[in-house]
MIDOSE-1310 file (N, C-alpha, C; in nm, 2 decimals, decimal comma, always signed):
residues 95
mvav	-0,37/-0,55/-3,11/-0,43/-0,48/-3,04/-0,52/-0,33/-3,17; -0,57/-0,39/-3,26/-0,60/-0,30/-3,36/-0,80/-0,25/-3,26; -0,81/-0,38/-3,24/-0,94/-0,36/-3,16/-0,96/-0,30/-3,10; -0,85/-0,22/-3,02/-0,87/-0,10/-2,90/-0,74/+0,04/-2,91
sttg	-0,80/+0,15/-2,94/-0,68/+0,27/-2,96/-0,59/+0,24/-2,84; -0,49/+0,33/-2,79/-0,40/+0,33/-2,71/-0,48/+0,43/-2,58; -0,50/+0,51/-2,62/-0,56/+0,62/-2,52/-0,74/+0,58/-2,44; -0,75/+0,48/-2,54/-0,92/+0,37/-2,50/-0,82/+0,30/-2,39
gisy	-0,75/+0,21/-2,47/-0,66/+0,11/-2,26/-0,62/+0,17/-2,23; -0,55/+0,28/-2,27/-0,48/+0,35/-2,10/-0,55/+0,43/-2,01; -0,71/+0,46/-2,08/-0,89/+0,52/-1,98/-0,87/+0,38/-1,92; -0,89/+0,33/-1,99/-0,97/+0,13/-1,93/-0,83/+0,11/-1,80
glkt	-0,76/+0,07/-1,82/-0,63/+0,05/-1,69/-0,65/+0,14/-1,59; -0,66/+0,26/-1,57/-0,68/+0,36/-1,47/-0,72/+0,34/-1,41; -0,93/+0,36/-1,48/-1,02/+0,32/-1,42/-1,01/+0,20/-1,37; -1,00/+0,02/-1,42/-0,97/-0,04/-1,39/-0,90/-0,04/-1,21
tlsf	-0,75/+0,03/-1,24/-0,70/+0,05/-1,17/-0,70/+0,11/-1,03; -0,81/+0,25/-1,02/-0,87/+0,33/-0,94/-0,96/+0,23/-0,90; -1,07/+0,17/-0,94/-1,16/+0,12/-0,89/-1,10/+0,01/-0,76; -1,02/-0,05/-0,88/-0,94/-0,19/-0,76/-0,85/-0,12/-0,65
glll	-0,83/-0,04/-0,70/-0,73/+0,06/-0,54/-0,79/+0,10/-0,53; -0,99/+0,17/-0,50/-1,06/+0,16/-0,39/-1,10/+0,04/-0,28; -1,12/-0,02/-0,38/-1,12/-0,14/-0,29/-1,08/-0,24/-0,20; -0,93/-0,22/-0,26/-0,79/-0,25/-0,19/-0,76/-0,17/+0,00
vaal	-0,80/-0,11/-0,07/-0,74/+0,04/+0,03/-0,91/-0,01/+0,17; -0,99/+0,01/+0,12/-1,10/-0,05/+0,23/-1,15/-0,16/+0,26; -1,06/-0,27/+0,19/-1,07/-0,38/+0,23/-0,95/-0,35/+0,34; -0,80/-0,35/+0,29/-0,71/-0,33/+0,42/-0,72/-0,28/+0,53
actl	-0,83/-0,17/+0,53/-0,87/-0,08/+0,66/-0,93/-0,17/+0,70; -1,03/-0,24/+0,68/-1,11/-0,30/+0,75/-1,04/-0,47/+0,80; -0,96/-0,45/+0,75/-0,88/-0,58/+0,78/-0,75/-0,56/+0,96; -0,72/-0,47/+0,92/-0,63/-0,37/+0,98/-0,66/-0,37/+1,11
agtn	-0,86/-0,28/+1,09/-0,91/-0,25/+1,22/-0,96/-0,36/+1,29; -0,95/-0,47/+1,20/-1,01/-0,64/+1,28/-0,87/-0,68/+1,34; -0,75/-0,67/+1,27/-0,65/-0,77/+1,34/-0,62/-0,65/+1,50; -0,62/-0,53/+1,48/-0,60/-0,43/+1,58/-0,69/-0,48/+1,71
latg	-0,86/-0,52/+1,67/-0,88/-0,52/+1,74/-0,92/-0,70/+1,86; -0,84/-0,77/+1,78/-0,87/-0,92/+1,78/-0,69/-0,92/+1,85; -0,61/-0,83/+1,83/-0,46/-0,83/+1,88/-0,46/-0,82/+2,04; -0,59/-0,68/+2,05/-0,59/-0,56/+2,17/-0,66/-0,66/+2,28
avya	-0,71/-0,82/+2,24/-0,83/-0,87/+2,34/-0,78/-0,87/+2,40; -0,62/-0,97/+2,41/-0,58/-1,04/+2,50/-0,50/-0,99/+2,59; -0,46/-0,95/+2,69/-0,31/-0,87/+2,76/-0,34/-0,92/+2,87; -0,16/-0,88/+2,93/-0,15/-0,94/+3,05/-0,22/-0,84/+3,26
gygg	-0,31/-0,93/+3,29/-0,39/-0,83/+3,36/-0,28/-0,86/+3,52; -0,38/-0,82/+3,58/-0,30/-0,81/+3,72/-0,19/-0,94/+3,79; -0,12/-0,93/+3,85/-0,06/-1,05/+3,88/-0,03/-1,17/+3,76; -0,03/-1,11/+3,67/+0,02/-1,23/+3,58/-0,08/-1,24/+3,47
ldvt	-0,19/-1,26/+3,52/-0,31/-1,34/+3,46/-0,33/-1,31/+3,30; -0,37/-1,36/+3,25/-0,40/-1,35/+3,13/-0,62/-1,28/+3,11; -0,60/-1,13/+3,03/-0,73/-1,13/+3,08/-0,76/-1,11/+2,88; -0,89/-1,16/+2,87/-0,93/-1,18/+2,73/-1,07/-1,11/+2,77
hwgr	-1,09/-1,03/+2,67/-1,24/-0,98/+2,66/-1,31/-1,05/+2,46; -1,32/-1,15/+2,53/-1,41/-1,21/+2,43/-1,50/-1,15/+2,31; -1,62/-1,07/+2,33/-1,70/-1,00/+2,25/-1,59/-0,89/+2,13; -1,46/-0,80/+2,21/-1,37/-0,81/+2,11/-1,25/-0,91/+2,02
llvg	-1,24/-0,95/+2,07/-1,19/-1,10/+2,01/-1,27/-1,15/+1,89; -1,39/-1,17/+1,88/-1,46/-1,20/+1,79/-1,47/-1,08/+1,71; -1,52/-0,99/+1,73/-1,58/-0,86/+1,69/-1,44/-0,84/+1,55; -1,33/-0,85/+1,58/-1,19/-0,85/+1,58/-1,17/-0,96/+1,42
avla	-1,22/-1,04/+1,50/-1,16/-1,18/+1,37/-1,30/-1,14/+1,27; -1,41/-1,14/+1,31/-1,51/-1,15/+1,18/-1,46/-0,96/+1,12; -1,40/-0,88/+1,20/-1,41/-0,79/+1,06/-1,24/-0,81/+1,01; -1,19/-0,87/+1,04/-1,05/-0,91/+0,95/-1,07/-1,02/+0,88
vtgl	-1,11/-1,10/+0,92/-1,17/-1,22/+0,79/-1,28/-1,16/+0,68; -1,37/-1,03/+0,72/-1,47/-0,98/+0,60/-1,33/-0,89/+0,49; -1,28/-0,85/+0,58/-1,16/-0,75/+0,48/-1,10/-0,87/+0,36; -1,03/-0,94/+0,49/-0,95/-1,05/+0,36/-1,08/-1,11/+0,26
laly	-1,21/-1,14/+0,28/-1,28/-1,26/+0,16/-1,29/-1,14/+0,10; -1,38/-0,91/+0,12/-1,35/-0,87/+0,08/-1,21/-0,78/-0,03; -1,10/-0,87/-0,03/-1,02/-0,82/-0,08/-1,00/-0,97/-0,14; -1,01/-1,12/-0,19/-1,06/-1,21/-0,21/-1,14/-1,15/-0,34
gatf	-1,26/-1,13/-0,31/-1,38/-1,16/-0,36/-1,37/-0,99/-0,46; -1,31/-0,91/-0,45/-1,24/-0,83/-0,58/-1,15/-0,82/-0,64; -1,03/-0,91/-0,63/-0,98/-0,97/-0,70/-1,05/-1,04/-0,78; -1,12/-1,17/-0,79/-1,18/-1,20/-0,89/-1,26/-1,16/-0,99
gvly	-1,37/-1,05/-0,88/-1,45/-0,95/-0,93/-1,34/-0,84/-1,10; -1,24/-0,79/-1,03/-1,17/-0,70/-1,12/-1,10/-0,86/-1,26; -1,13/-0,95/-1,19/-1,06/-1,05/-1,33/-1,22/-1,14/-1,47; -1,28/-1,05/-1,37/-1,40/-1,15/-1,45/-1,44/-1,01/-1,51
kvva	-1,43/-0,88/-1,47/-1,44/-0,78/-1,55/-1,37/-0,79/-1,68; -1,25/-0,81/-1,64/-1,17/-0,72/-1,78/-1,22/-0,86/-1,91; -1,20/-0,96/-1,84/-1,22/-1,07/-1,90/-1,36/-1,01/-2,00; -1,48/-1,03/-1,93/-1,57/-0,95/-1,97/-1,61/-0,80/-2,06
dgvr	-1,52/-0,76/-1,99/-1,52/-0,62/-2,11/-1,42/-0,71/-2,24; -1,31/-0,78/-2,20/-1,27/-0,78/-2,35/-1,35/-0,90/-2,45; -1,39/-1,00/-2,44/-1,51/-1,06/-2,52/-1,63/-0,99/-2,55; -1,70/-0,89/-2,43/-1,80/-0,81/-2,55/-1,72/-0,69/-2,67
rgns	-1,62/-0,66/-2,62/-1,59/-0,54/-2,72/-1,55/-0,67/-2,84; -1,45/-0,79/-2,83/-1,41/-0,83/-2,93/-1,52/-0,85/-2,99; -1,64/-0,95/-2,95/-1,81/-0,95/-3,03/-1,84/-0,81/-3,09; -1,82/-0,71/-3,02/-1,89/-0,62/-3,08/-1,82/-0,54/-3,24
rav	-1,73/-0,59/-3,27/-1,60/-0,53/-3,32/-1,59/-0,68/-3,44; -1,63/-0,82/-3,42/-1,66/-0,94/-3,49/-1,76/-0,88/-3,58; -1,89/-0,84/-3,53/-1,98/-0,82/-3,59/-2,00/-0,73/-3,77
């Protein structure tokens, strides 16, 4: 680890963790909101009949899937960024 100083490595790690943490919070909020909408769309109505709000169920499902896909994509994006930055840093030091 001669190519990276300790402070440079720590600052890079903190910036990467912060950006991934913000994406994580946004994706989890989206997933939580969608899940709450979807699970609240079906309830027992008068006389024990199940009442379903299909629009609310659909919006909740789309919102939950969007949050999960955002989290999945952010994970691969962070991995790609870390590898690309490492390769760039190594190539600039090799010349």
